[in-house]
C-alpha positions as CSV (number, residue, x, y, z in Angstrom):
1,M,0.0,0.0,0.0
2,Y,1.6,3.4,-1.1
3,C,-0.3,6.0,0.8
4,G,1.5,8.8,-0.7
5,A,1.1,7.8,-4.2
6,Q,-2.6,7.1,-3.5
7,A,-3.1,10.5,-2.2
8,Q,-2.0,11.8,-5.7
9,H,-4.4,9.5,-7.6
10,S,-6.9,11.6,-9.5
11,G,-9.3,9.9,-11.9
12,G,-7.7,7.9,-14.7
13,G,-4.1,8.8,-13.6
14,F,-1.8,10.3,-11.2
15,S,-1.8,14.0,-10.6
16,W,2.0,14.7,-10.4
17,A,1.6,18.5,-10.3
18,S,2.2,18.6,-6.6
19,K,5.3,16.1,-6.6
20,L,7.7,19.0,-6.0
21,A,5.7,20.2,-2.9
22,L,5.5,16.6,-1.6
23,G,9.1,15.8,-2.4
24,V,10.1,12.5,-3.7
25,G,10.6,10.9,-0.4
26,A,6.9,11.8,0.5
27,L,5.6,9.9,-2.5
28,F,7.3,6.7,-1.1
29,L,6.8,7.0,2.6
30,G,3.3,5.8,3.4
31,G,1.0,7.7,5.7
32,C,0.5,4.6,7.5
33,G,4.0,5.1,9.1
34,Q,5.9,2.5,7.1
35,T,8.7,3.0,4.4
36,N,7.7,1.2,1.2
37,D,10.0,-0.9,-0.9
38,P,12.0,1.6,-3.0
39,G,12.3,-0.9,-5.9
40,V,8.6,-0.9,-5.9
41,A,8.2,2.7,-5.7
42,A,10.7,3.4,-8.6
43,V,8.1,2.2,-11.2
44,I,4.5,2.9,-10.4
45,V,1.5,2.2,-12.6
46,D,-1.7,4.2,-11.7
47,R,-3.9,1.4,-13.2
48,P,-2.4,-2.0,-12.9
49,A,-5.7,-3.8,-13.8
50,N,-8.8,-3.4,-15.9
51,V,-7.6,-1.1,-18.5
52,V,-9.8,-1.6,-21.5
53,A,-8.0,-2.7,-24.6
54,D,-9.7,-0.4,-27.0
55,G,-6.8,1.6,-28.2
56,T,-7.7,4.6,-26.3
57,D,-8.0,3.8,-22.5
58,S,-4.7,3.9,-20.9
59,A,-2.5,3.4,-17.9
60,Q,0.2,6.0,-16.9
61,I,3.6,4.8,-15.8
62,H,5.5,6.9,-13.5
63,V,9.3,6.3,-13.1
64,S,11.4,7.9,-10.3
65,L,15.1,7.2,-10.9
66,A,15.8,8.7,-7.5
67,A,13.6,6.2,-5.8
68,A,15.4,3.6,-7.8
69,G,18.8,4.6,-6.2
70,I,20.2,6.0,-9.5
71,D,23.1,8.6,-8.9
72,G,22.6,11.7,-10.7
73,P,19.0,10.9,-11.6
74,A,18.4,14.2,-13.7
75,D,18.6,14.2,-17.4
76,R,19.2,10.6,-18.0
77,T,17.9,8.9,-21.0
78,V,15.0,6.5,-20.2
79,T,13.2,4.0,-22.3
80,I,9.8,2.5,-21.1
81,E,8.8,-0.8,-22.9
82,V,5.8,-2.7,-22.3
83,S,5.6,-6.5,-23.4
84,G,2.8,-7.9,-25.5
85,T,1.1,-6.8,-28.8
86,G,-1.1,-4.0,-29.9
87,N,0.6,-1.5,-27.8
88,T,1.1,2.3,-28.1
89,V,3.5,3.7,-25.6
90,T,3.5,7.4,-25.5
91,Q,6.6,9.0,-23.6
92,P,6.6,12.8,-23.9
93,S,10.3,13.1,-23.0
94,P,12.9,10.5,-23.3
95,K,14.9,12.4,-20.6
96,S,14.3,12.4,-16.9
97,D,13.4,15.7,-15.5
98,A,15.2,17.6,-12.7
99,E,13.8,15.4,-10.1
100,G,14.6,12.2,-12.0
101,I,11.0,11.6,-13.0
102,V,9.8,10.2,-16.4
103,I,6.2,9.6,-17.3
104,A,4.6,7.6,-20.0
105,T,1.2,6.4,-20.9
106,V,0.3,3.0,-22.7
107,S,-2.9,2.0,-24.6
108,S,-3.4,-1.2,-26.3
109,T,-5.8,-3.1,-28.5
110,K,-4.7,-6.6,-27.2
111,A,-6.2,-7.8,-23.9
112,E,-3.5,-9.4,-22.0
113,T,-1.2,-8.9,-18.9
114,K,1.8,-6.8,-19.9
115,T,5.1,-6.2,-18.2
116,V,6.8,-2.9,-17.8
117,T,10.5,-2.7,-18.3
118,V,12.5,0.5,-17.6
119,T,16.0,0.9,-18.9
120,V,18.3,3.7,-18.1
121,D,20.8,5.1,-20.5
122,P,20.4,2.1,-23.0
123,G,23.5,0.6,-24.4
124,A,26.7,-0.9,-23.2
125,N,26.4,0.6,-19.7
126,E,22.5,0.4,-19.5
127,I,20.8,-0.1,-16.2
128,V,17.5,-2.2,-16.3
129,L,15.4,-1.4,-13.2
130,P,14.6,-4.8,-11.4
131,Y,11.1,-4.0,-10.5
132,K,8.7,-4.8,-13.5
133,P,5.1,-4.0,-12.8
134,T,2.4,-5.6,-14.8
135,I,-0.7,-3.9,-16.3
136,S,-3.8,-6.2,-17.1
137,F,-5.7,-5.0,-20.2
138,I,-9.3,-6.4,-20.6
139,G,-11.8,-6.6,-23.4
140,D,-14.0,-3.8,-24.3
141,S,-17.5,-4.4,-22.9
142,N,-18.8,-1.2,-24.8
143,N,-17.9,-2.8,-28.2
144,V,-18.8,-6.5,-28.0
145,S,-18.6,-7.9,-31.6
146,A,-21.6,-9.9,-32.9
147,T,-19.3,-11.6,-35.6
148,K,-16.3,-12.5,-33.3
149,T,-18.5,-13.9,-30.5
150,T,-18.9,-17.5,-30.8
151,V,-21.2,-20.3,-29.6
152,S,-20.5,-24.0,-29.3
153,C,-23.1,-26.6,-28.4
154,S,-22.1,-30.1,-26.9
155,P,-23.3,-32.4,-28.2
156,T,-25.0,-30.9,-31.3
157,S,-27.3,-33.9,-31.5
158,A,-29.1,-35.2,-28.3
159,V,-32.0,-37.3,-27.2
160,V,-35.1,-35.3,-26.1
161,S,-34.9,-34.6,-22.3
162,S,-31.0,-34.7,-22.6
163,P,-29.0,-31.7,-21.6
164,V,-26.9,-29.8,-24.2
165,T,-24.2,-27.5,-22.9
166,V,-24.1,-24.2,-24.7
167,T,-20.7,-22.3,-24.4
168,V,-20.4,-18.7,-25.3
169,A,-17.0,-17.0,-26.0
170,V,-17.6,-13.2,-25.9
171,R,-15.2,-11.2,-27.9
172,D,-14.9,-7.5,-28.6
173,V,-14.2,-5.8,-32.0
174,N,-10.4,-6.4,-31.5
175,D,-11.1,-10.1,-30.9
176,N,-10.4,-9.8,-27.1
177,P,-12.3,-11.9,-24.6
178,V,-14.7,-9.7,-22.7
179,P,-15.2,-10.7,-18.9
180,Q,-18.1,-9.9,-16.5
181,Q,-20.7,-9.8,-19.3
182,P,-24.3,-11.0,-18.7
183,V,-25.3,-13.6,-21.4
184,Y,-28.8,-14.6,-22.3
185,L,-29.8,-17.7,-24.4
186,T,-33.0,-18.3,-26.4
187,A,-33.9,-21.3,-28.6
188,T,-36.5,-21.8,-31.3
189,G,-39.2,-24.3,-30.9
190,T,-41.3,-25.7,-28.2
191,G,-40.6,-27.9,-25.0
192,N,-37.4,-26.1,-24.1
193,T,-35.9,-25.3,-20.8
194,I,-32.7,-23.0,-20.7
195,T,-30.5,-22.7,-17.7
196,Q,-29.1,-19.3,-18.2
197,P,-25.3,-18.8,-18.1
198,T,-23.6,-16.8,-15.3
199,Q,-21.4,-13.8,-16.3
200,T,-18.3,-14.4,-18.6
201,D,-15.2,-15.3,-16.9
202,Q,-11.7,-13.6,-17.5
203,A,-11.5,-15.7,-20.7
204,G,-14.7,-14.3,-21.8
205,L,-16.5,-17.8,-21.4
206,T,-19.6,-18.8,-19.9
207,S,-21.9,-21.8,-20.3
208,G,-25.6,-22.7,-19.9
209,T,-27.7,-25.6,-20.7
210,L,-30.7,-26.4,-23.1
211,V,-33.0,-29.3,-22.5
212,S,-36.0,-29.9,-24.8
213,T,-38.9,-32.4,-24.6
214,A,-39.9,-31.7,-28.1
215,A,-37.7,-33.3,-31.1
216,G,-36.4,-31.2,-33.9
217,V,-33.7,-28.6,-34.7
218,K,-33.5,-25.9,-32.1
219,T,-31.7,-22.7,-33.4
220,I,-29.9,-20.9,-30.5
221,S,-29.6,-17.0,-30.4
222,V,-27.5,-15.1,-27.7
223,T,-27.7,-11.7,-26.3
224,V,-24.7,-10.1,-24.4
225,G,-25.0,-7.3,-22.3
226,N,-27.7,-4.9,-21.2
227,G,-29.1,-1.4,-22.2
228,A,-27.4,0.5,-24.8
229,N,-24.5,-1.9,-25.0
230,K,-26.6,-5.0,-25.7
231,V,-25.4,-7.0,-28.6
232,S,-27.6,-9.8,-30.3
233,V,-26.0,-12.9,-32.0
234,P,-28.9,-14.4,-34.0
235,N,-28.8,-17.9,-35.3
236,A,-25.6,-18.7,-33.3
237,G,-26.0,-22.4,-33.5
238,D,-28.3,-25.5,-34.1
239,V,-28.9,-28.4,-31.9
240,E,-30.9,-31.4,-33.1
241,F,-33.1,-33.2,-30.4
242,K,-34.1,-36.7,-31.5
243,T,-36.8,-39.0,-30.3
244,D,-35.6,-41.9,-28.1
245,M,-35.9,-44.3,-31.0
246,A,-33.2,-44.8,-33.6
247,Q,-31.7,-47.4,-35.9
248,S,-28.3,-45.8,-35.7
249,I,-26.2,-43.6,-33.4
250,S,-23.2,-41.3,-34.1
251,Q,-20.5,-40.0,-31.9
252,W,-17.2,-38.2,-32.7
253,G,-17.3,-39.5,-36.2
254,I,-18.2,-43.0,-35.2
255,T,-21.5,-44.6,-36.3
256,W,-23.1,-47.7,-34.9
257,H,-25.9,-49.3,-37.1
258,F,-28.5,-51.5,-35.5
259,D,-30.5,-54.3,-36.8
260,K,-33.8,-52.4,-36.3
261,V,-35.0,-49.4,-34.6
262,R,-34.1,-49.4,-30.9
263,R,-34.6,-47.4,-27.6
264,V,-31.6,-45.1,-27.0
265,G,-30.6,-42.2,-24.9
266,Q,-27.6,-40.4,-23.3
267,F,-25.9,-40.7,-20.0
268,V,-25.2,-37.5,-18.0
269,N,-21.7,-37.2,-19.6
270,G,-23.3,-37.4,-23.1
271,D,-22.2,-40.9,-24.0
272,W,-24.9,-43.1,-25.5
273,W,-26.7,-46.1,-24.3
274,V,-29.2,-48.4,-26.2
275,V,-31.6,-50.9,-24.9
276,G,-30.7,-54.6,-25.8
277,P,-30.2,-57.3,-26.5
278,L,-29.5,-56.2,-30.1
279,T,-27.2,-56.7,-33.2
280,V,-24.9,-54.0,-34.3
281,V,-24.9,-54.7,-38.0
282,K,-21.9,-52.6,-38.8
283,V,-19.7,-49.6,-37.5
284,D,-18.3,-46.7,-39.5
285,P,-15.6,-46.3,-40.2
286,A,-15.4,-50.0,-40.9
287,P,-12.6,-51.9,-39.4
288,V,-10.0,-52.9,-42.0
289,N,-6.5,-54.2,-42.0
290,N,-6.4,-54.3,-38.2
291,V,-7.3,-50.7,-37.7
292,N,-10.6,-48.9,-36.7
293,G,-11.1,-51.7,-34.2
294,S,-13.7,-52.2,-31.7
295,M,-13.6,-54.2,-28.3
296,V,-16.5,-55.5,-26.0
297,N,-16.0,-55.0,-22.3
298,P,-12.1,-54.5,-22.5
299,V,-10.1,-55.9,-19.7
300,T,-7.0,-54.1,-18.1
301,G,-3.7,-55.9,-19.2
302,P,-1.5,-56.8,-22.3
303,Q,-4.1,-57.0,-24.8
304,Q,-6.0,-54.7,-27.1
305,G,-8.0,-55.1,-30.3
306,Y,-8.2,-51.6,-31.5
307,S,-5.1,-51.2,-33.9
308,G,-2.5,-53.6,-35.1
309,R,-0.2,-50.6,-35.2
310,V,-0.2,-50.5,-31.4
311,G,1.5,-52.8,-28.8
312,Y,-0.2,-55.8,-27.4
313,F,-2.6,-56.2,-30.4
314,S,-4.7,-59.3,-30.5
315,S,-7.3,-59.9,-33.3
316,A,-8.9,-62.4,-30.9
317,V,-10.4,-59.5,-28.8
318,S,-11.4,-57.4,-31.9
319,A,-15.2,-57.2,-32.3
320,K,-16.5,-58.8,-35.5
321,F,-19.5,-57.4,-37.2
322,P,-22.4,-58.2,-37.3
323,L,-22.1,-58.3,-33.6
324,Q,-24.6,-59.5,-31.1
325,L,-24.7,-57.6,-27.8
326,Q,-26.3,-58.2,-24.5
327,P,-27.2,-55.9,-21.7
328,N,-24.3,-54.9,-19.4
329,Q,-21.8,-54.9,-22.4
330,S,-19.8,-51.9,-23.6
331,L,-18.7,-51.5,-27.2
332,V,-15.6,-49.2,-27.5
333,S,-15.0,-48.3,-31.2
334,T,-12.1,-46.3,-32.5
335,I,-10.8,-44.3,-35.7
336,D,-7.2,-44.9,-36.9
337,L,-4.7,-42.0,-37.1
338,P,-2.0,-42.9,-39.6
339,N,0.1,-39.8,-39.8
340,G,0.0,-38.2,-36.3
341,G,-1.7,-34.8,-35.7
342,K,-2.1,-32.0,-33.2
343,D,-3.2,-32.6,-29.6
344,L,-5.8,-30.7,-27.6
345,R,-3.2,-28.0,-27.0
346,G,-2.4,-27.7,-30.7
347,I,1.0,-29.4,-30.3
348,A,2.0,-31.6,-33.0
349,I,2.5,-35.3,-31.9
350,P,4.4,-37.6,-34.3
351,A,2.9,-40.6,-35.9
352,A,5.5,-42.9,-34.0
353,H,3.7,-41.8,-30.6
354,T,-0.1,-41.8,-31.6
355,K,-2.1,-44.1,-33.6
356,I,-5.7,-43.6,-32.7
357,K,-7.6,-40.4,-33.6
358,T,-10.8,-40.8,-31.4
359,A,-12.7,-43.4,-29.6
360,A,-16.5,-43.5,-28.3
361,V,-18.4,-45.9,-26.0
362,L,-21.9,-47.4,-26.7
363,T,-23.4,-49.1,-23.5
364,V,-26.1,-51.7,-23.9
365,L,-28.7,-51.7,-21.1
366,A,-31.7,-53.9,-20.2
367,A,-33.7,-50.8,-19.6
368,P,-33.3,-47.0,-20.3
369,A,-31.1,-45.0,-18.0
370,A,-32.0,-41.9,-16.3
371,P,-30.5,-38.6,-17.8
372,Y,-28.7,-38.1,-14.5
373,N,-26.9,-41.6,-14.6
374,F,-23.2,-41.6,-15.4
375,R,-22.0,-44.0,-18.0
376,P,-21.1,-47.2,-16.3
377,P,-17.3,-48.2,-16.8
378,F,-16.4,-49.6,-20.2
379,I,-13.9,-51.9,-18.6
380,G,-15.0,-55.4,-17.6
381,D,-18.4,-56.8,-17.0
382,K,-19.7,-54.7,-14.0
383,K,-21.8,-51.9,-15.0
384,P,-23.1,-50.0,-12.1
385,L,-25.2,-46.8,-12.7
386,Y,-23.9,-44.1,-10.4
387,S,-26.2,-40.9,-10.1
388,A,-25.1,-37.3,-10.7
389,N,-28.1,-36.4,-8.3
390,S,-25.9,-37.8,-5.2
391,L,-22.8,-35.9,-6.0
392,R,-21.3,-34.3,-2.7
393,T,-20.6,-30.9,-3.9
394,D,-20.7,-29.8,-0.5
395,R,-17.3,-31.4,-0.1
396,L,-15.8,-29.1,-2.6
397,P,-13.8,-26.2,-0.9
398,T,-14.5,-22.6,-1.9
399,L,-10.9,-21.1,-2.3
400,K,-10.6,-17.7,-3.8
401,P,-9.3,-17.8,-7.5
402,V,-5.6,-16.7,-7.9
403,A,-4.5,-14.2,-10.5
404,K,-3.5,-16.7,-13.2
405,T,-6.6,-18.9,-12.9
406,P,-7.4,-20.3,-16.3
407,S,-10.9,-20.7,-17.8
408,F,-12.7,-24.0,-17.8
409,G,-13.2,-24.6,-21.6
410,Y,-9.9,-26.4,-22.3
411,Y,-10.4,-28.9,-19.2
412,E,-14.0,-29.6,-20.1
413,R,-13.0,-30.5,-23.6
414,G,-10.2,-32.5,-22.4
415,L,-12.5,-34.7,-20.4
416,E,-15.4,-34.7,-22.9
417,R,-14.4,-38.1,-24.4
418,V,-13.5,-41.5,-23.1
419,W,-9.8,-42.0,-22.3
420,L,-8.2,-45.5,-23.0
421,Q,-5.6,-46.4,-20.4
422,H,-6.0,-50.2,-20.1
423,I,-2.8,-51.6,-21.4
424,P,0.5,-51.3,-19.5
425,D,3.7,-49.5,-19.8
426,W,4.8,-46.9,-22.4
427,Q,2.8,-48.9,-25.1
428,C,-0.5,-47.2,-23.9
429,R,0.8,-43.9,-25.2
430,M,0.1,-45.0,-28.8
431,M,-3.4,-46.1,-27.7
432,H,-4.3,-42.8,-26.2
433,P,-6.9,-41.3,-28.7
434,L,-5.4,-37.9,-29.8
435,E,-8.7,-36.1,-29.9
436,N,-9.8,-37.5,-26.7
437,M,-6.8,-37.0,-24.3
438,L,-3.2,-35.8,-24.1
439,N,-0.5,-38.2,-25.3
440,Y,2.3,-38.3,-22.7
441,Y,1.7,-39.3,-19.1
442,R,3.6,-36.1,-18.1
443,E,1.2,-33.9,-19.7
444,I,-1.8,-36.0,-18.6
445,N,-0.8,-35.5,-15.0
446,Y,-0.3,-31.9,-15.3
447,F,-3.7,-31.5,-17.1
448,Y,-5.2,-33.3,-14.2
449,S,-3.5,-31.0,-11.6
450,E,-4.7,-27.9,-13.3
451,A,-8.4,-29.3,-13.7
452,C,-8.8,-30.6,-10.2
453,L,-7.7,-27.2,-8.7
454,L,-10.3,-25.4,-10.8
455,L,-12.9,-27.3,-8.9
456,M,-11.7,-26.2,-5.6
457,L,-12.3,-22.7,-6.3
458,D,-15.2,-20.4,-5.2
459,Y,-17.4,-20.4,-8.3
460,P,-21.1,-21.2,-8.6
461,Q,-21.9,-25.0,-8.9
462,T,-23.5,-24.2,-12.3
463,K,-20.1,-23.1,-13.7
464,K,-18.2,-26.1,-12.2
465,R,-20.8,-28.8,-13.2
466,T,-19.6,-29.8,-16.6
467,L,-16.1,-30.1,-15.5
468,L,-17.2,-31.9,-12.3
469,I,-19.3,-34.4,-14.1
470,R,-16.6,-35.2,-16.5
471,M,-13.9,-35.7,-13.9
472,V,-16.2,-38.0,-11.9
473,Q,-16.8,-40.0,-15.0
474,Q,-13.0,-40.2,-15.6
475,G,-12.5,-41.4,-12.0
476,I,-15.2,-44.2,-12.4
477,D,-13.4,-45.4,-15.6
478,Q,-10.0,-45.3,-13.9
479,Y,-11.2,-47.1,-10.7
480,Y,-12.5,-50.0,-12.8
481,T,-9.4,-50.0,-14.9
482,A,-7.1,-50.2,-11.8
483,I,-8.9,-52.9,-10.1
484,N,-8.9,-55.2,-13.2
485,G,-5.2,-55.1,-14.0
486,P,-2.1,-53.0,-14.7
487,G,-2.6,-50.2,-17.0
488,S,-1.2,-47.0,-18.2
489,R,1.2,-45.0,-16.2
490,S,-1.1,-42.0,-16.6
491,L,-3.6,-43.6,-14.4
492,S,-4.3,-41.3,-11.5
493,K,-4.9,-42.0,-7.8
494,F,-6.6,-38.6,-7.4
495,A,-9.0,-39.2,-10.3
496,I,-10.2,-42.3,-8.5
497,L,-10.4,-40.9,-5.0
498,F,-12.2,-37.8,-6.4
499,A,-14.9,-39.8,-7.9
500,G,-15.4,-41.9,-4.7
501,T,-15.5,-38.7,-2.5
502,M,-17.9,-37.0,-4.8
503,L,-20.2,-40.1,-5.3
504,D,-19.9,-40.9,-1.6
505,A,-18.9,-44.4,-2.8
506,P,-17.0,-46.3,-0.2
507,E,-16.2,-49.1,-2.6
508,I,-14.2,-46.5,-4.5
509,Y,-12.7,-44.3,-2.0
510,N,-11.6,-47.3,0.2
511,V,-9.9,-49.1,-2.7
512,F,-6.3,-48.1,-1.7
513,K,-6.8,-48.8,2.1
514,E,-8.2,-52.3,1.1
515,N,-5.4,-52.8,-1.3
516,R,-7.8,-53.9,-4.1
517,V,-6.0,-52.3,-7.1
518,K,-4.0,-54.4,-9.6
519,H,-2.1,-51.4,-10.8
520,N,1.2,-49.9,-9.3
521,F,0.6,-46.1,-9.3
522,S,3.5,-43.8,-10.1
523,Q,2.6,-41.4,-7.2
524,D,3.2,-44.3,-4.7
525,K,5.9,-46.6,-6.4
526,Q,8.0,-43.4,-7.0
527,T,7.9,-41.8,-3.5
528,Y,9.2,-43.5,-0.4
529,Y,11.0,-42.8,3.1
530,A,14.8,-43.3,2.9
531,K,14.5,-45.6,6.0
532,D,12.3,-47.9,3.8
533,G,14.6,-48.1,0.8
534,T,15.2,-51.6,-0.9
535,S,18.3,-50.9,-2.8
536,T,21.3,-53.0,-1.9
537,L,23.6,-50.4,-3.2
538,K,25.4,-48.7,-0.4
539,S,27.0,-45.1,-0.4
540,A,30.3,-44.4,0.8
541,V,29.5,-40.7,1.1
542,V,25.8,-40.5,2.3
543,A,24.9,-41.6,5.8
544,P,22.1,-44.3,5.9
545,G,18.5,-43.2,6.4
546,K,18.5,-40.1,4.3
547,G,19.2,-38.7,0.7
548,W,22.3,-37.0,-0.5
549,T,20.6,-33.6,-0.1
550,G,19.7,-34.4,3.5
551,A,16.0,-35.3,2.7
552,T,14.4,-38.3,4.5
553,V,11.6,-38.7,1.9
554,L,12.8,-39.5,-1.6
555,W,11.9,-40.3,-5.4
556,R,12.9,-43.3,-7.2
557,L,12.2,-44.6,-10.8
558,K,11.3,-47.9,-9.2
559,A,12.0,-49.8,-6.1
560,G,15.2,-51.9,-5.7
561,Q,18.3,-51.1,-7.5
562,H,16.9,-48.3,-9.4
563,E,16.8,-46.2,-6.3
564,H,19.4,-43.3,-6.6
565,E,18.8,-40.4,-4.2
566,H,20.4,-42.4,-1.2
567,L,23.8,-42.2,-3.2
568,H,25.9,-39.1,-4.0
569,P,25.8,-38.0,-7.7
570,S,29.3,-39.3,-7.8
571,E,27.9,-42.8,-7.2
572,W,24.9,-42.7,-9.5
573,A,26.8,-44.6,-12.2
574,K,26.2,-47.7,-10.0
575,V,22.5,-47.7,-10.6
576,P,22.1,-50.3,-13.3
577,S,19.4,-48.6,-15.3
578,D,19.9,-47.0,-18.8
579,G,21.7,-43.7,-18.0
580,G,22.1,-44.7,-14.3
581,G,21.1,-42.5,-11.5
582,G,21.6,-39.2,-13.4
583,K,18.8,-40.4,-15.9
584,N,16.6,-41.2,-13.2
585,E,17.2,-37.8,-11.5
586,S,16.4,-36.1,-14.8
587,Y,12.9,-38.0,-14.8
588,R,12.4,-36.8,-11.2
589,H,12.7,-33.1,-12.6
590,C,11.3,-33.3,-16.1
591,C,8.5,-35.7,-16.2
592,T,7.0,-36.5,-12.7
593,S,7.2,-34.5,-9.5
594,W,6.0,-31.1,-10.8
595,T,3.1,-32.7,-12.6
596,W,1.7,-34.0,-9.3
597,V,1.7,-30.7,-7.3
598,G,-1.9,-29.7,-8.0
599,Q,-3.3,-33.2,-7.3
600,C,-1.4,-33.3,-4.1
601,L,-2.9,-29.8,-3.0
602,A,-6.4,-30.7,-4.1
603,A,-6.3,-33.9,-2.2
604,R,-5.1,-32.2,0.9
605,H,-8.0,-29.8,0.7
606,L,-10.4,-32.7,0.1
607,S,-9.0,-34.6,3.3
608,M,-7.8,-37.6,1.2
609,Q,-4.7,-38.4,2.9
610,A,-6.0,-41.4,4.8
611,N,-7.7,-42.8,1.8
612,W,-4.6,-42.2,-0.4
613,N,-2.8,-44.6,2.2
614,H,0.7,-43.6,1.1
615,P,2.0,-40.7,3.4
616,A,5.1,-40.6,1.6
617,F,3.5,-39.0,-1.4
618,F,2.4,-36.0,0.5
619,D,5.8,-35.5,2.5
620,Y,7.7,-35.8,-0.7
621,M,5.5,-33.2,-2.5
622,D,6.3,-30.8,0.4
623,R,9.9,-31.5,0.1
624,W,9.7,-30.9,-3.8
625,M,7.9,-27.5,-3.4
626,T,10.1,-26.3,-0.4
627,E,13.7,-27.7,-0.7
628,D,16.1,-25.2,-1.9
629,F,17.8,-27.2,-4.7
630,S,20.0,-24.4,-5.9
631,P,23.2,-25.5,-4.2
632,F,22.8,-29.2,-5.4
633,I,22.5,-28.4,-9.1
634,P,26.1,-27.5,-9.7
635,V,27.1,-30.8,-7.8
636,I,25.0,-32.8,-10.4
637,K,26.4,-30.9,-13.2
638,L,29.9,-32.0,-12.4
639,Y,28.9,-35.5,-13.4
640,Y,25.8,-34.7,-15.7
641,P,26.6,-31.4,-17.3
642,S,23.2,-31.3,-19.3
643,F,21.1,-31.6,-16.2
644,W,18.4,-29.0,-15.5
645,S,15.9,-28.7,-12.8
646,M,12.2,-28.0,-12.1
647,A,12.6,-28.0,-8.3
648,R,10.0,-25.9,-6.3
649,S,7.8,-25.7,-9.4
650,G,4.2,-26.8,-10.0
651,G,4.7,-26.5,-13.8
652,G,2.9,-23.1,-14.3
653,D,1.7,-19.8,-12.7
654,F,-1.7,-21.3,-11.8
655,V,-0.6,-24.2,-9.8
656,N,2.3,-22.4,-8.3
657,Q,0.0,-19.5,-7.2
658,M,-2.6,-21.9,-5.6
659,W,0.2,-23.7,-3.8
660,K,1.7,-20.5,-2.3
661,A,-1.9,-19.4,-1.4
662,Y,-3.4,-22.5,0.0
663,R,-0.7,-25.0,1.3
């Protein structure tokens, strides 16, 4: 709090006319009796947030070279730069005045957080001031664009009485997201029930739902804002509601054709069910040359029937059409991906690492499911119908969002479709459908860390519902995957416990205490107390019962001779794995520890520690986020020069800020 500076604030900028009367010191000595940080006081922004990115609204930047401790602050050349795009920086004078003051203004047409950098005497002897304040520009609520605002519906085809999520992305004329805007939905036709969206979030996003009891195509229109600034987006999107009888069902480009018209419907997550027994005459795209394969009630373990280009393929478990199906059977169908592609982040994944484009699940039931039922697990022959009506949302914390909180859309999309994780080891990476999930276990774990933290925040339940439904569905699938056998290393204990906690299902949340899983989870097998180590390799440098950094809770690639932290880096070559202990340590930093931070924090806030049943994981994560690793990096580099560290990081601003605020 800068009381002196606040006293000079006037309207949209500082009134510096009285700075001579106040004196520089008065500006940086708070009236509250405290001396403010001179580094902060050297560069002050009058409006650090909520500057409209319309090219006109502006923030003023005040630089005091005297406050920065610059000797001879008068008549110095000063450049003021602002990061990002679309900026106009106006600096009336390139020189500081007699008091060492320089003032500039910045406007922009790009909504983003921008960083101010001040350089004194640019050139060989330049001084860059260490304090770099930020300015947050937001979208222009007075100029919402009807053509740039977009509407998406998921699904675009639904059975009558099934909910459709309508997501609106409000943009201004400069294509910036516009936050805090009221959004109203309307739909053509009869029998419609609309749950109106809340205001748009910082990413300009908001969602509502449409349910209709009348079949037909419903055209959705959107109104943004109120009064004079109201903008209408007519004919923004179409949703087709179908009767609950059909002879074929399509999802994600996959179509199942039945022998005759059947009763069909959708679970609460949007996946389809059909009343059987029945015959699936064919599926499109058709299976050919051991690709585009399907499986019935897959089991966890080293066999799959989707693609001959993925490990553990067995034609014996590939479905053959026409296919007779009975109630309590799940048909999982896939589409081949021959040439790689871009993942959900838009990052290219090579063909060597991904072989399946998408997958979808059709579940056969003896009787119709309710629209609030979750899809039963596609793994195995047990098909319980859990209810979204019993979700214990009262157990979710209500933590205040941090500055770098992301929007929900990316995470909702990332959990929209089924994940395939039921074959073991690295081979499963090639079976991860590229349009359904991220490819590598590192990115999958980090995705989950961010997604689960979003649900810990103080947002309306209506805003969190889509993500909540999809995370619980994911946990149901992972629970049945893990109790059936060893699966992908991307399987998450948090996903399972979260589903059990939200459903209040003891058979799920007690699974680890009762040792009923057949999968060895990375979060457990790779964290342990030094006193419990199983390696027979002894260190001539490090005392027993701790690691070489002094820590008592350690990380390992796997138990036994692959343990390395109890040895000094000079001894890591003894570890009999490819690359020795040095490679193991690189995996600790590059690919595992930082990806678990968000899951650990969320688990703590949901009081999952007892049900997790592995205290070393939580203690290790505390060590990861608090241990000052900087003195140890040069030691490692003596033996492994290319080593780099991610210590004390949760991977990104959102997770790091959440840990700092709430651990």
